[in-house]
N, C-alpha and C positions, 0 to 999 in steps of 0.2 A: 517543366515540372510534371511529374506523373501524379495526377490526382488519384488514380487507381492504387498506386503503391502507397500513397499517404493514407488512403482509406484502410488498406490492409494493416498498416502499422497502427493506426488508431484503433481498429478492432482488436488486434492482438494486445495492445496496451490496455484497453478497457477490460478484456478478459482477465489478464494478469492482475490488474488493479482489483477487480471484483474478487478474485481468489484471495489476495492478501487482505482485503477489507473483511471478507468473511472470516478469515483466521482471527483477525483482531476482535471481531464481534464474538466469535466462539470463546476466545480467551476471557473476554469480559463476562460472558455468560457463565463460564466455568467458575470464575471467581465469585460471582454474585450468588450462584446457586450451589456452591461447594460440590461441583461435579467435575472434579479434577481426575484426569486419567493420563495415561502415557500420551494420548493424542494432544492433551493440553501442552505438555512439555515439547512435543514435536512442533506444534503450532508456534510456541514461543521461540524455538530454535530457528524456524523458517523466517519469522519476522526479524530476528536478530541478523540472520543471513542477508535479508533484504536491506537492512540498515547498513550493514558492512558494504554491500554493493553500492548503495547510494553514497556512502562516505568516500569510497574509492573514485567515484565519478563526480566528486565535488557537489554532492546533494542533488544531482540531476539523474533522472532515470536514463539508462543507456538507450532506451527506445525513443526518448525525447531527442537525444542527440542524433539518432538516425533520422527521425522525422524532420529535423531541422533542415536536412538536405533536400527535402521535398516541399518546403514551405518557408516563406519569409513573414508569416503572420506574427503579430505581436500579441495575439490573444493567449490567455493562460491555458485554454483548452484546445489549442490548435492540433495537439497530438493525441487526444483522447476524447472519447464520447462521454464527457461529464459536463454538467453545467459549469459555466465559467467561474462562479463564486466558489464551487467545490474544488475545482482544479487549482484555484488560487490559494485556498486555505487547507488543502488536502493534508500536507505534512503536519501542520499544527493540530488539526482535528484528530487525525488518526494516531499521531504520537501521543496525544493526551489520552485517548481511549486505550491505547496499548499499555501505557504506564499505569493507568488506573486498573486495568485488567490484571497486569502482573502483580501489582501491589495486593490486590484482592486475593489472587491465587496464592501468593506467598503467605499472607496472613492466615488464610484457611489451611494451608499446608502445615504451618507451624503451630496451629492451635492444638 
């Protein structure tokens, strides 16, 4: 097993995760502070695109599947630089934040 390759995958996975997490926080911010712009809708579209990707891969990130070839670890965070508790509950936490953000954006948009 190549630990160097696994580290590269973990780093890439973490950077992509941070990008999407930032989008979700931005959507939530836009909804809370009524700061809705075309960027808000682009962010929502990107998150929906990510959700479709996860759906196509049976709710697994494609990078997790690639990383599996380099590790037989059973830890939740074997493929990403996140605390194990966050890696374990990542989908629940960020789906909840995303839905709350979208609801706020829609409420503000239609006011």
